[in-house]
C-alpha positions in Angstrom: -54.9 -34.5 9.8 -58.4 -33.3 10.2 -59.6 -33.8 14.2 -63.1 -34.8 14.2 -65.1 -34.0 17.3 -65.0 -36.7 20.0 -66.4 -36.7 23.4 -63.8 -36.3 25.9 -63.8 -38.9 28.8 -62.3 -37.8 32.2 -59.9 -40.1 33.9 -60.7 -40.6 37.2 -57.8 -38.7 39.4 -56.6 -36.6 36.6 -56.5 -32.9 37.0 -59.6 -30.7 35.9 -59.0 -29.9 32.4 -56.4 -33.1 31.9 -57.8 -35.9 29.7 -56.4 -39.1 28.2 -54.1 -38.4 24.7 -53.6 -34.8 25.9 -49.9 -35.7 26.2 -50.0 -37.4 22.6 -50.7 -34.3 21.0 -46.8 -33.9 20.7 -46.5 -37.1 19.3 -48.7 -36.4 16.2 -45.9 -34.5 13.8 -45.5 -33.7 10.1 -42.3 -34.5 8.2 -41.0 -33.8 4.7 -43.0 -36.7 3.2 -46.3 -34.9 4.0 -47.2 -37.7 6.0 -48.7 -37.2 9.9 -46.7 -39.6 11.9 -48.2 -40.8 15.4 -46.9 -43.3 17.9 -47.5 -44.8 21.4 -45.8 -47.5 23.4 -46.6 -49.6 26.2 -43.3 -49.1 27.6 -43.4 -45.2 27.4 -44.1 -43.8 30.6 -45.8 -40.6 28.8 -48.2 -43.3 27.3 -49.6 -45.1 30.2 -52.5 -43.6 31.2 -53.7 -43.3 27.9 -52.9 -47.2 27.2 -54.7 -48.1 30.4 -57.7 -45.8 29.5 -57.8 -47.8 26.3 -57.9 -51.1 28.2 -60.7 -49.8 30.4 -62.9 -48.9 27.4 -62.6 -52.5 25.5 -65.4 -53.8 27.4 -68.0 -51.4 25.6 -65.7 -51.6 22.4 -67.6 -52.6 19.4 -64.6 -54.2 17.6 -64.0 -56.3 20.7 -67.8 -57.1 21.8 -68.2 -60.6 19.3 -65.2 -62.3 21.3 -64.7 -60.1 24.3 -61.5 -57.9 25.3 -60.5 -60.4 27.7 -59.8 -63.0 24.9 -57.7 -61.5 22.5 -55.0 -64.3 23.1 -57.4 -66.3 21.4 -57.5 -64.6 18.3 -55.6 -64.4 15.3 -52.9 -61.5 15.2 -54.6 -59.5 12.1 -58.1 -59.7 13.8 -56.7 -58.3 17.0 -55.0 -55.8 15.5 -57.6 -54.3 13.4 -59.5 -54.2 16.8 -57.1 -52.2 18.1 -56.9 -49.9 15.4 -60.5 -49.2 15.1 -60.4 -48.3 18.8 -57.4 -46.3 18.7 -59.0 -44.1 15.7 -62.5 -44.0 17.5 -61.4 -43.4 21.0 -61.8 -39.6 22.6 -58.9 -41.0 24.6 -56.6 -40.3 21.7 -58.3 -37.0 20.2 -55.5 -36.4 17.6 -55.6 -39.7 16.3 -58.2 -40.3 13.6 -58.7 -41.5 9.9 -58.3 -38.5 7.7 -60.9 -38.0 5.3 -60.6 -36.1 1.4 -63.5 -35.6 -0.6 -66.3 -36.9 1.6 -64.0 -40.5 1.1 -62.7 -42.1 4.5 -59.8 -43.8 5.2 -59.7 -47.6 5.2 -56.7 -49.7 6.2 -55.7 -52.4 4.1 -53.6 -55.5 5.7 -50.2 -55.9 4.3 -49.8 -59.3 6.5 -48.4 -60.7 9.9 -44.9 -60.8 10.7 -43.2 -62.8 14.0 -40.1 -60.7 15.1 -38.0 -63.4 16.8 -35.5 -60.7 17.9 -38.1 -58.8 20.1 -40.4 -61.5 20.5 -43.4 -60.1 19.1 -45.7 -59.8 16.4 -46.5 -57.2 14.1 -49.4 -56.5 12.0 -49.0 -53.8 9.1 -51.7 -51.9 7.4 -51.8 -49.4 4.1 -53.9 -46.3 4.0 -56.7 -46.1 1.2 -59.0 -43.5 0.2 -61.5 -44.8 -1.9 -59.4 -47.9 -2.8 -56.7 -45.8 -3.7 -53.5 -46.2 -1.9 -51.8 -43.3 0.0 -47.9 -43.5 -1.5 -45.7 -43.9 1.6 -48.2 -44.6 4.0 -48.0 -47.2 6.6 -49.7 -48.5 10.5 -47.7 -51.1 11.9 -49.8 -52.4 15.1 -47.1 -54.6 18.0 -48.3 -57.6 20.1 -46.6 -59.4 22.7 -47.3 -63.3 22.9 -50.9 -62.9 24.5 -51.8 -60.3 21.6 -51.5 -57.6 24.0 -50.9 -53.9 22.6 -47.0 -53.4 22.6 -46.6 -50.7 20.1 -48.8 -48.6 17.5 -47.1 -46.6 14.9 -48.4 -44.7 12.2 -47.5 -42.7 8.7 -50.7 -41.5 7.3 -51.7 -38.6 5.1 -54.4 -36.6 4.0 -54.7 -35.5 0.4 -57.3 -32.8 0.9 -58.7 -30.9 -2.3 -57.5 -33.6 -4.7 -59.9 -35.1 -7.1 -60.2 -38.9 -6.9 -61.6 -39.1 -10.7 -58.7 -39.6 -13.0 -58.9 -37.2 -16.0 -56.2 -39.1 -18.0 -56.4 -42.8 -18.9 -53.4 -45.0 -17.6 -52.2 -45.2 -21.4 -51.6 -41.6 -21.4 -49.3 -42.2 -18.7 -47.4 -44.6 -20.3 -46.9 -42.2 -23.2 -45.7 -39.9 -20.5 -43.1 -42.4 -19.5 -42.3 -43.3 -22.9 -41.3 -39.5 -23.9 -39.4 -38.7 -21.0 -36.0 -38.6 -22.1 -32.5 -40.6 -21.0 -33.2 -43.9 -20.6 -34.9 -46.2 -22.8 -37.8 -47.9 -21.4 -38.9 -51.4 -21.1 -42.9 -50.6 -20.7 -44.4 -54.2 -21.8 -46.5 -55.6 -19.0 -45.8 -52.1 -16.8 -49.8 -51.6 -15.5 -50.1 -48.0 -13.8 -51.4 -48.0 -10.7 -53.7 -45.0 -9.2 -52.3 -43.5 -5.6 -52.4 -40.5 -3.6 -48.9 -38.9 -3.8 -47.1 -36.2 -1.8 -45.0 -33.8 -4.0 -42.3 -32.8 -2.1 -40.5 -31.7 -5.5 -43.7 -28.8 -6.4 -42.8 -25.3 -6.3 -45.4 -25.5 -3.7 -45.5 -29.0 -2.2 -48.8 -30.7 -2.5 -50.8 -33.8 -2.7 -51.4 -35.2 -6.3 -53.7 -38.1 -7.6 -51.0 -39.9 -10.0 -50.4 -43.0 -11.7 -47.3 -45.2 -10.5 -45.4 -47.1 -12.8 -43.0 -49.3 -10.9 -39.9 -51.0 -11.5 -39.5 -50.2 -15.0 -36.5 -51.3 -16.4 -34.1 -48.9 -17.9 -30.9 -48.8 -20.0 -28.9 -45.7 -20.6 -29.0 -44.2 -24.2 -25.4 -42.6 -24.2 -21.9 -44.5 -23.3 -21.3 -41.3 -21.4 -24.5 -42.0 -19.0 -23.9 -40.6 -15.6 -21.7 -43.1 -13.6 -24.6 -44.6 -11.3 -27.2 -45.5 -13.7 -30.2 -47.0 -12.1 -31.3 -50.7 -13.8 -35.0 -49.9 -12.6 -36.7 -46.6 -12.4 -40.6 -45.8 -10.6 -42.3 -42.9 -12.8 -45.0 -40.8 -11.3 -47.4 -39.2 -13.7 -50.0 -36.7 -12.6 -53.6 -38.7 -13.1 -55.4 -34.9 -13.8 -52.7 -33.2 -16.2 -50.8 -36.5 -17.7 -47.6 -35.1 -16.7 -44.8 -36.2 -14.9 -44.2 -35.3 -11.7 -41.4 -37.5 -10.7 -38.7 -40.4 -11.3 -37.7 -42.5 -8.6 -34.4 -44.9 -9.1 -35.2 -48.4 -7.9 -32.0 -49.9 -8.1 -29.2 -48.5 -5.6 -25.6 -48.5 -6.1 -22.6 -50.0 -3.7 -24.1 -82.1 -0.7 -21.8 -79.5 0.9 -18.0 -79.8 1.6 -16.1 -77.6 3.5 -12.7 -76.8 1.9 -10.1 -73.7 2.3 -9.2 -71.4 -0.7 -7.3 -68.1 -1.2 -9.7 -65.0 -1.9 -8.8 -61.6 -3.8 -6.8 -60.4 -0.7 -4.8 -63.4 -0.5 -6.3 -64.7 2.8 -7.0 -68.5 3.1 -11.0 -68.7 3.8 -13.0 -71.6 4.5 -15.8 -72.3 2.2 -18.6 -74.8 1.2 -19.0 -76.4 -2.1 -20.9 -79.0 -3.8 -19.1 -82.5 -5.0 -20.6 -84.1 -8.3 -18.2 -87.1 -8.5 -14.4 -85.3 -9.2 -16.3 -81.9 -10.3 -16.9 -78.8 -7.7 -19.6 -75.7 -7.9 -19.2 -73.2 -6.0 -22.5 -73.6 -4.3 -23.3 -73.4 -0.4 -26.5 -75.5 -0.6 -27.3 -74.7 3.3 -26.9 -70.7 3.0 -28.9 -70.8 -0.9 -25.9 -68.9 -1.8 -23.8 -69.7 -5.4 -21.2 -67.9 -7.5 -21.1 -67.2 -11.1 -18.8 -65.8 -13.7 -20.3 -63.0 -16.0 -17.2 -62.9 -18.1 -16.8 -58.8 -18.6 -20.2 -59.0 -19.5 -22.6 -55.7 -19.1 -25.3 -56.4 -16.4 -27.1 -53.2 -17.4 -27.4 -54.2 -21.3 -27.5 -58.0 -21.2 -29.3 -58.3 -17.6 -31.2 -61.5 -19.3 -27.9 -62.9 -19.4 -27.2 -63.2 -15.5 -26.4 -64.7 -13.6 -23.7 -66.1 -16.1 -21.6 -69.4 -15.9 -21.4 -71.3 -12.9 -17.8 -71.3 -11.4 -16.6 -74.7 -10.3 -13.2 -76.7 -10.6 -11.9 -78.2 -12.9 -9.8 -75.6 -14.2 -7.7 -75.4 -10.3 -7.5 -73.3 -8.5 -10.6 -71.6 -7.5 -10.3 -67.9 -9.1 -9.6 -65.6 -6.0 -12.7 -63.4 -6.9 -14.9 -66.0 -7.0 -13.8 -67.2 -3.8 -14.1 -63.7 -2.1 -17.8 -63.3 -3.5 -18.5 -66.8 -2.1 -17.5 -66.5 1.4 -18.3 -62.8 2.1 -21.7 -63.7 0.6 -22.0 -66.9 3.0 -21.2 -64.9 5.6 -23.9 -62.0 5.4 -26.2 -64.8 4.7 -25.0 -66.4 8.2 -25.5 -63.0 9.8 -29.3 -62.4 8.7 -29.9 -66.0 9.8 -27.8 -66.3 13.0 -27.8 -62.4 14.5 -31.3 -61.0 12.6 -32.8 -64.4 12.4 -33.8 -63.4 8.6 -33.6 -66.6 6.1 -31.9 -64.5 3.6 -33.0 -61.6 1.5 -36.6 -62.7 1.2 -36.8 -64.2 4.5 -37.9 -67.1 2.8 -34.6 -68.9 2.5 -34.8 -67.6 -1.7 -31.1 -68.0 -3.2 -28.5 -65.2 -3.0 -26.6 -65.3 -6.4 -23.7 -63.3 -7.1 -21.9 -62.9 -10.3 -17.9 -61.5 -10.2 -16.4 -60.1 -13.4 -19.3 -57.8 -14.1 -18.2 -54.8 -16.3 -20.8 -51.7 -17.2 -19.0 -50.3 -20.4 -20.3 -46.8 -20.0 -18.4 -46.7 -16.5 -15.5 -48.5 -17.5 -12.0 -47.3 -19.2 -11.0 -50.6 -20.6 -13.8 -52.8 -20.4 -12.7 -54.7 -17.6 -12.6 -52.6 -14.5 -15.8 -51.5 -13.0 -15.6 -49.7 -9.7 -19.1 -50.9 -8.3 -21.0 -53.5 -7.1 -25.0 -53.4 -7.3 -27.8 -55.5 -6.2 -30.1 -56.2 -9.4 -33.3 -56.8 -7.8 -32.4 -60.5 -7.6 -29.1 -60.9 -7.0 -25.8 -59.1 -6.9 -23.3 -58.2 -9.2 -19.9 -57.0 -8.4 -17.2 -55.0 -10.7 -13.3 -55.4 -10.2 -10.1 -52.9 -10.0 -6.2 -53.2 -10.7 -3.8 -53.0 -8.0 -0.5 -51.9 -8.0 0.5 -54.8 -9.7 -1.8 -54.8 -12.6 -4.1 -57.6 -11.2 -7.7 -57.8 -11.3 -9.3 -57.5 -7.2 -13.2 -58.2 -6.9 -15.0 -55.6 -5.2 -16.3 -58.7 -3.8 -13.2 -59.3 -1.9 -14.8 -56.3 0.9 -16.8 -57.8 3.7 -18.6 -54.3 4.4 -19.1 -53.6 0.4 -20.7 -57.7 0.5 -22.8 -56.5 3.7 -23.9 -53.1 2.4 -25.3 -54.1 -0.9 -26.8 -57.4 0.2 -28.9 -54.9 2.6 -29.8 -53.1 -0.3 -31.6 -56.5 -1.1 -33.3 -56.3 1.9 -34.5 -53.2 2.3 -36.0 -53.2 -0.9 -38.2 -56.5 0.1 -39.3 -54.9 3.3 -39.4 -51.0 3.5 -38.9 -50.3 0.0 -37.2 -46.5 1.2 -37.1 -44.5 -2.2 -33.7 -44.2 -3.2 -33.4 -40.4 -3.6 -33.1 -37.5 -1.5 -33.0 -37.5 2.2 -34.9 -40.6 1.9 -32.4 -42.1 -0.4 -29.7 -41.1 2.2 -31.6 -42.5 4.8 -31.7 -46.0 2.6 -28.1 -45.5 1.7 -27.3 -45.2 5.5 -29.1 -48.3 6.5 -26.6 -50.3 4.2 -23.8 -48.7 5.7 -24.7 -49.4 9.1 -25.1 -53.1 8.5 -22.1 -52.9 6.4 -19.9 -52.0 9.2 -21.3 -54.0 11.7 -21.0 -57.3 9.6 -17.6 -56.4 8.7 -16.8 -55.7 12.3 -18.8 -58.2 14.3 -16.0 -60.6 15.5 -14.9 -57.6 18.0 -17.1 -56.9 20.7 -15.7 -53.3 21.3 -16.8 -50.8 18.7 -14.7 -48.2 20.1 -11.9 -50.1 18.1 -13.6 -50.7 14.9 -12.6 -49.7 11.5 -15.5 -47.4 10.5 -13.9 -46.6 7.0 -16.1 -48.0 4.6 -15.8 -48.9 0.8 -12.1 -49.3 0.5 -12.8 -51.6 -2.6 -14.7 -49.2 -4.6 -12.1 -46.8 -5.5 -9.2 -46.9 -7.9 -6.5 -46.8 -5.5 -8.0 -48.7 -2.6 -8.8 -45.9 -0.1 -12.3 -45.8 1.3 -15.2 -43.6 0.2 -17.1 -42.8 3.7 -16.4 -42.7 7.2 -18.9 -43.3 9.7 -16.7 -42.1 13.0 -16.1 -38.8 10.6 -17.9 -38.1 7.4 -16.4 -34.8 7.0 -13.1 -36.7 6.2 -14.7 -37.2 3.1 -16.4 -34.2 2.6 -19.9 -35.5 3.8 -22.1 -33.5 6.4 -22.2 -35.0 10.1 -25.2 -32.4 11.3 -28.4 -31.6 9.5 -27.6 -28.0 9.9 -25.3 -29.0 6.7 -27.4 -31.1 4.8 -26.7 -31.0 1.2 -29.8 -29.9 -1.2 -28.6 -31.6 -4.7 -30.8 -32.3 -7.9 -31.8 -35.9 -8.6 -29.2 -35.7 -11.5 -26.6 -35.3 -8.8 -26.1 -38.6 -6.8 -29.6 -39.1 -6.5 -30.1 -35.8 -4.7 -27.1 -36.7 -2.4 -27.5 -40.0 -1.1 -24.1 -41.0 -0.7 -23.5 -37.5 0.9 -26.1 -37.0 3.4 -26.3 -40.0 4.5 -22.9 -39.3 6.4 -25.2 -37.6 8.9 -27.5 -40.8 9.9 -24.3 -42.7 9.6 -22.8 -40.4 12.6 -26.3 -41.2 14.6 -25.3 -44.9 14.3 -22.1 -44.5 15.3 -22.9 -42.7 18.3 -25.1 -45.4 19.3 -22.7 -48.2 18.9 -19.9 -46.2 21.0 -21.9 -44.9 23.7 -21.0 -45.5 27.3 -22.6 -45.4 30.6 -21.7 -43.3 33.8 -19.0 -46.0 34.4 -17.6 -45.9 31.0 -19.1 -49.2 29.8 -20.9 -49.7 26.5 -24.8 -49.1 26.7 -25.1 -51.5 23.4 -23.6 -54.5 22.3 -23.3 -54.8 18.8 -25.8 -57.4 18.4 -28.4 -55.1 20.5 -27.8 -52.3 18.1 -28.3 -54.5 15.0 -31.3 -55.9 16.4 -32.6 -52.3 16.8 -32.0 -51.3 13.3 -33.3 -54.0 11.4 -36.6 -53.7 13.3 -37.1 -50.2 12.8 -36.1 -50.6 9.2 -38.4 -54.1 8.2 -41.3 -53.2 10.6 -41.8 -49.5 10.3 -40.1 -47.6 7.8 -41.5 -47.3 4.6 -40.7 -45.5 1.3 -40.9 -41.8 1.8 -39.2 -42.2 5.5 -36.7 -39.4 6.5 -34.1 -39.6 9.0 -36.5 -38.2 12.1 -38.8 -41.1 11.1 -35.9 -43.4 11.6 -35.3 -41.6 14.9 -38.7 -42.1 16.3 -38.8 -45.9 15.3 -35.6 -46.7 16.4 -36.6 -45.6 19.8 -40.2 -47.9 19.6 -38.1 -50.7 18.9 -36.1 -50.1 21.7 -38.6 -49.9 24.0 -40.1 -52.8 22.9 -36.8 -54.9 23.5 -35.9 -53.0 26.6 -38.9 -52.3 28.2 -39.2 -54.7 30.9 -35.5 -53.6 32.3 -35.4 -51.4 35.3 -36.5 -47.8 34.9 -33.2 -46.8 35.5 -31.5 -49.1 32.9 -34.1 -48.6 30.2 -33.7 -44.5 30.7 -29.5 -45.0 30.0 -30.1 -46.9 26.7 -33.5 -44.6 25.9 -31.4 -41.4 26.4 -28.3 -42.8 24.7 -30.2 -43.0 21.5 -31.9 -39.9 22.0 -28.4 -38.4 22.6 -26.9 -40.1 19.4 -29.5 -38.8 17.0 -29.8 -35.3 18.6 -26.1 -34.8 18.6 -26.2 -35.0 14.7 -29.3 -32.7 14.5 -31.9 -35.5 13.5 -35.0 -33.9 16.0 
């Protein structure tokens, strides 16, 4: 980030040569996504003098002059956030936090909207960085405000694409043709509009910034039946706007009047479910949670996606299919967790429907056109496969609550942070689904030290788990950054299911952290809240493990900053030590 010359302002009482913001130099750092990250927080003691100086400066700062710095509570959150951001970028109090320039173009910051975060009692306003109206891929600034619209925190990930001409040499149509020519998938490019962006190409022989066309959410289908097992349903394609060559392809879709009654699920457990009655007929629909379950009749959702969700399931005939009961009950359980614990109104936070389809089979991945050891979030609904048990009976993947929670949280991630599903970002995406899958499945037990930390039992042929958050090495997955596995995109999308073990282990450490007296430092609900707000309000498309560490700490400061200093220190140290123990620094 280019540092503009700023006139430094001495703070009364500071030692000679010490200026506000000096301690913030260490808070500006670059991660593997090419973005420069910065953060400051009202409850972080190292930021106290800086924030105090910013408060003193507001009386003379032009952005506040029309309304006056003491009247921020009367302004709308977006206006206040814009004022705080403008001041932070211009103030000499923070010499390292500036608006990057490239080719004479100044950075501008476009508002992405305002969100009230019930679990922290704060409001966030997000901004995307642009240069000459061209967005910077993965950039994000989040301004957090309290109820009186005072500044709680400022976090940012912004880029400086130097030496990149902002004028495209290739037309958008050339980008579409480049994607058409790229092998491996059949693509549906009708109505796909390429968008210009600045993109940090970390896959090049020498990582660098490029001007690219970004083609988002292109529906794809395999060309061959022997296509890789975890084929996506959509891809994002990145094409160099100067050369017309493909730069990257990024998987879009990741893999893994009501009446109460009881029914038997796929694990032969009695479950309480809500159904909808119309006369003598029953439909497997929970209107209060806006959840409905369908039968896809062993059709292929990757080939015949237009046929989803399938046929509504109901009664007659008798009884309700156990697989449908599993899918329905577990989906409602996840929806209730979203609403009651995280205060999120379904996946889209607007109360939108959560449809799920059982008896799905991707033929290319099935040995017999009946079994499909997978479950996927298809962008607007869930699709569940099934496996044979020892007696030759089909058991739906949806029978396992951790799997349902995992897959639905892919939907939450996609609708909020949108973290790429490739390489380290993809491993972070996968880990957040693992974290919430484990929390939801064990939430009735308040003691995480006794939780079942093994995940994905329904996804293997013999019913054994696929991952272990307590000890990832049990399944030959790394539990420390020194063992991070470098893979090509074609191999597990760059190792997303493998390297996720590192971040999973950090989350396990946090959930099981104890204080000096041997008491748990956090409740499961507190940990869920911290990770949820970090995911939905701070992480972005190219976020790395280290970004998660920083934003989790920032959310903890917002949540617990008013505790006595010694209690706050215990919580912050537990988080820092948990990440440090796995090499996420």
